[in-house]
DRENKOLMAR-922062 format. One record per residue (C-alpha): z, x, y; residue number from 1. Coordinates in steps of 0.1 Angstrom, whole numbers, plus 2048, in hexadecimal, padded with zeros to 3 digits. Layout:
<nodes>
Z / X / Y / NUM
...
</nodes>
This chain:
<nodes>
294 / 498 / CBF / 1
27E / 471 / CC2 / 2
294 / 455 / CD4 / 3
297 / 436 / CC0 / 4
29B / 41C / CDF / 5
29A / 3F8 / CE0 / 6
28E / 3DF / CF6 / 7
2A4 / 3C3 / CFF / 8
298 / 3A0 / D10 / 9
2B4 / 38C / D21 / 10
2B6 / 378 / D39 / 11
2D4 / 389 / D4E / 12
2E8 / 3A8 / D4F / 13
304 / 395 / D39 / 14
2EA / 390 / D1B / 15
2D9 / 3B0 / D1B / 16
2F9 / 3C2 / D1A / 17
305 / 3B1 / CFE / 18
2EA / 3B5 / CED / 19
2EC / 3DA / CF5 / 20
30A / 3DB / CE7 / 21
2FF / 3D0 / CC2 / 22
2EC / 3EF / CC1 / 23
2ED / 405 / CA4 / 24
2FC / 428 / CA5 / 25
2D3 / 435 / CA0 / 26
2C8 / 42B / CBF / 27
2CD / 441 / CDB / 28
2B6 / 42C / CF8 / 29
2B6 / 408 / D06 / 30
29A / 3F6 / D19 / 31
2A2 / 3DD / D2E / 32
285 / 3C5 / D36 / 33
292 / 3BC / D57 / 34
26D / 3A8 / D5F / 35
275 / 390 / D46 / 36
29D / 388 / D52 / 37
2A0 / 36C / D6C / 38
2C3 / 380 / D7D / 39
2B7 / 3A2 / D7E / 40
2D8 / 3BA / D84 / 41
2D0 / 3DE / D85 / 42
2F4 / 3EF / D90 / 43
303 / 3DB / D75 / 44
2EA / 3E7 / D5B / 45
2EC / 40E / D66 / 46
314 / 40C / D67 / 47
31C / 3F6 / D45 / 48
303 / 400 / D2F / 49
309 / 410 / D0D / 50
2EC / 426 / D0C / 51
2D6 / 43B / D1E / 52
2BF / 421 / D32 / 53
29D / 415 / D32 / 54
292 / 3FF / D55 / 55
270 / 3F3 / D4D / 56
262 / 3D3 / D6B / 57
243 / 3CE / D5E / 58
228 / 3BB / D71 / 59
212 / 3A0 / D65 / 60
1F7 / 3B6 / D6C / 61
200 / 3CF / D4F / 62
211 / 3B5 / D39 / 63
22A / 3A9 / D48 / 64
240 / 38D / D55 / 65
252 / 397 / D77 / 66
249 / 377 / D89 / 67
254 / 388 / DAF / 68
245 / 399 / DC9 / 69
234 / 3BD / DC5 / 70
244 / 3C4 / DDD / 71
26C / 3B4 / DD0 / 72
25D / 3C5 / DAE / 73
25B / 3E9 / DBF / 74
27E / 3E1 / DCC / 75
28A / 3DC / DAB / 76
27F / 3FA / DA1 / 77
284 / 40E / DBA / 78
2B0 / 406 / DB5 / 79
2AA / 40E / D91 / 80
29E / 42E / D99 / 81
2B9 / 43A / DAD / 82
2CE / 434 / D88 / 83
2D3 / 454 / D6D / 84
2C1 / 441 / D5B / 85
297 / 43B / D53 / 86
27F / 42A / D64 / 87
25A / 41F / D59 / 88
240 / 421 / D6E / 89
21B / 413 / D6F / 90
207 / 42D / D75 / 91
1F7 / 414 / D8E / 92
217 / 411 / D9E / 93
21C / 438 / DA4 / 94
1FA / 43E / DAF / 95
202 / 426 / DCB / 96
226 / 42F / DD1 / 97
223 / 454 / DC9 / 98
249 / 458 / DD7 / 99
258 / 448 / DB9 / 100
24C / 461 / DA8 / 101
26B / 473 / DB7 / 102
286 / 460 / DB6 / 103
28F / 463 / D91 / 104
28D / 465 / D70 / 105
268 / 451 / D6D / 106
255 / 449 / D4C / 107
231 / 440 / D59 / 108
21B / 429 / D43 / 109
1FA / 41A / D3F / 110
1EF / 3FF / D26 / 111
1D2 / 3F6 / D1E / 112
1D3 / 3D0 / D08 / 113
1AF / 3D0 / CFE / 114
1AD / 3F2 / CEE / 115
1B5 / 415 / CF1 / 116
1B0 / 421 / D12 / 117
198 / 43D / D15 / 118
1A2 / 461 / D1C / 119
1C6 / 46A / D16 / 120
1CA / 489 / D1E / 121
1BE / 47C / D41 / 122
1D3 / 462 / D42 / 123
1F4 / 47D / D3F / 124
1E2 / 490 / D52 / 125
1E2 / 477 / D71 / 126
208 / 470 / D68 / 127
213 / 495 / D6B / 128
202 / 49A / D8B / 129
217 / 480 / D9A / 130
234 / 48F / D89 / 131
244 / 476 / D6C / 132
255 / 485 / D54 / 133
24B / 470 / D36 / 134
22A / 467 / D32 / 135
229 / 442 / D1F / 136
201 / 43A / D17 / 137
1FC / 41A / D00 / 138
1DA / 40B / CEF / 139
1D2 / 3E8 / CD6 / 140
1CC / 3F5 / CB8 / 141
1AC / 3DF / CA6 / 142
1AE / 3F5 / C87 / 143
1BB / 40E / C74 / 144
1A7 / 429 / C83 / 145
1BB / 423 / CAB / 146
1D6 / 435 / C9B / 147
1C7 / 455 / CA2 / 148
1BD / 459 / CC6 / 149
1E8 / 454 / CCE / 150
1F2 / 468 / CB6 / 151
1DA / 484 / CBD / 152
1E6 / 484 / CE2 / 153
207 / 482 / CDA / 154
20B / 4A4 / CC2 / 155
1F5 / 4B8 / CDC / 156
206 / 4A2 / D00 / 157
212 / 4BA / D1B / 158
237 / 4AC / D1B / 159
247 / 48E / D11 / 160
236 / 471 / D05 / 161
234 / 44F / CF1 / 162
212 / 445 / CE6 / 163
213 / 420 / CD5 / 164
1F6 / 411 / CCA / 165
1FE / 3EB / CCA / 166
1F6 / 3D2 / CAA / 167
1FC / 3D2 / C8E / 168
1E0 / 3EA / C89 / 169
1F3 / 403 / C9E / 170
214 / 402 / C8D / 171
20F / 427 / C80 / 172
212 / 432 / CA7 / 173
235 / 422 / C9F / 174
241 / 42F / C81 / 175
235 / 456 / C80 / 176
238 / 453 / CA7 / 177
25B / 46A / C9D / 178
250 / 483 / C8D / 179
23A / 494 / CAD / 180
251 / 4AD / CC1 / 181
245 / 4A1 / CE1 / 182
250 / 477 / CD7 / 183
264 / 46D / CF0 / 184
26F / 44B / CDE / 185
25E / 430 / CCA / 186
267 / 410 / CCE / 187
277 / 3F2 / CB5 / 188
286 / 3CA / CCA / 189
2A6 / 3C1 / CC1 / 190
29E / 39E / CBA / 191
27E / 396 / CCC / 192
260 / 3AC / CC7 / 193
252 / 3B8 / CEF / 194
233 / 3C4 / CE5 / 195
21B / 3BD / CCC / 196
225 / 3D4 / CA7 / 197
245 / 3DA / CAF / 198
25C / 3DC / C97 / 199
282 / 3D2 / C93 / 200
2A0 / 3E6 / C9A / 201
2A9 / 3DD / C73 / 202
28D / 3E3 / C60 / 203
285 / 404 / C76 / 204
2A2 / 40E / C68 / 205
2AF / 3FF / C45 / 206
28C / 3FB / C3A / 207
275 / 412 / C53 / 208
28A / 42C / C4B / 209
28A / 43D / C6E / 210
2AC / 460 / C66 / 211
293 / 45E / C44 / 212
272 / 461 / C53 / 213
27D / 47D / C6D / 214
28C / 490 / C56 / 215
270 / 48F / C37 / 216
26E / 4AB / C23 / 217
250 / 49F / C19 / 218
242 / 483 / C23 / 219
231 / 46A / C14 / 220
222 / 449 / C25 / 221
217 / 430 / C0E / 222
1F6 / 417 / C20 / 223
200 / 3EF / C0E / 224
1F8 / 3D0 / C10 / 225
204 / 3B6 / C2E / 226
223 / 3AE / C26 / 227
22E / 3CF / C1B / 228
238 / 3CD / BFC / 229
25C / 3DC / BFC / 230
261 / 3DE / BD6 / 231
249 / 3EF / BCD / 232
250 / 40B / BE9 / 233
26F / 410 / BE1 / 234
267 / 416 / BBC / 235
252 / 42F / BCE / 236
274 / 43C / BE2 / 237
283 / 43F / BC2 / 238
264 / 44C / BAF / 239
260 / 46B / BCF / 240
281 / 475 / BCD / 241
27D / 480 / BAB / 242
25F / 492 / BB2 / 243
273 / 4A5 / BC8 / 244
297 / 4A7 / BBD / 245
29C / 4C3 / BD7 / 246
28E / 4B6 / BF7 / 247
28E / 498 / C0D / 248
269 / 481 / C05 / 249
269 / 45D / C14 / 250
252 / 449 / C0E / 251
241 / 431 / C2D / 252
233 / 416 / C2A / 253
217 / 40E / C42 / 254
206 / 3E9 / C39 / 255
1E7 / 3F6 / C3B / 256
1D0 / 3FB / C1E / 257
1B8 / 40F / C2E / 258
1B6 / 433 / C26 / 259
19A / 438 / C41 / 260
192 / 461 / C4D / 261
1A3 / 459 / C72 / 262
1C3 / 445 / C64 / 263
1C2 / 46C / C48 / 264
1BD / 482 / C65 / 265
1DA / 46D / C78 / 266
1F1 / 46C / C5C / 267
1EB / 494 / C57 / 268
1F9 / 49D / C7C / 269
218 / 48B / C78 / 270
220 / 4A3 / C57 / 271
218 / 489 / C3D / 272
20E / 49A / C1D / 273
204 / 47F / C04 / 274
1F8 / 45C / C0B / 275
1FC / 43F / BF1 / 276
1E8 / 41C / BEB / 277
1F9 / 401 / BE3 / 278
1E4 / 3F1 / BC7 / 279
1EF / 3CF / BB5 / 280
1F0 / 3DD / B95 / 281
1FD / 405 / BA0 / 282
1F7 / 41F / BB6 / 283
1E6 / 441 / BBB / 284
1E7 / 460 / BD2 / 285
1CD / 460 / BE8 / 286
1D0 / 488 / BF6 / 287
1F2 / 49D / BF8 / 288
</nodes>
């Protein structure tokens, strides 16, 4: 089952652990953003974390906030790799220091803040050849069509994977990831988003329905305006329950009104059986 992971931004280990202690039971991984901490204490975090952890110390050249030297950052990564927890290491860093992947549980990551990465399969092949246990590829969506490359790759990935299109146009990749068997995790934020398009853990669980999305039979997607008309979504959920009384239907809203061919293909890969379009005066099924 796909992990629900929450990224935590904090000043130090004490604050990070206090925040981690408040996470709901559905969360199964916590990411500690070490690059955003004024004081880093990996041993304490590893020892006292209430959940299995991902340690991330992202450099500025990959969108992070680490302000020290690269030598200092590598020292933090090596310390984290000596624990039993996961460590997010940039693909470029792994290629420059291939011994890191042999030291612990590595998630190899590649981010593109301007586009959609290019050849996702080639990036995966490079990361797995270096020994990464999980491959995480992240692009920046400019339109609803951009959800197709990450979800298509997630569908054919050779092992545990994380595929994200950042930004509002890519939120579908975060919400639909649990529908893919090789999806290692999907991220949520606690109180401060660590990437564009990230939803809060409260909204993921209560409004979008993480558990219901995983178990849905059938899964219906509602393409809506932004902000999402939640009262209308709830009405669609009631109607779906009446239509499928002996099954587990769920309506998942996506804040885009465009049912483009690429988006429809991505929804099909995720096992979506029906799409509903929100209109001010009603709705209609696009396909089923």
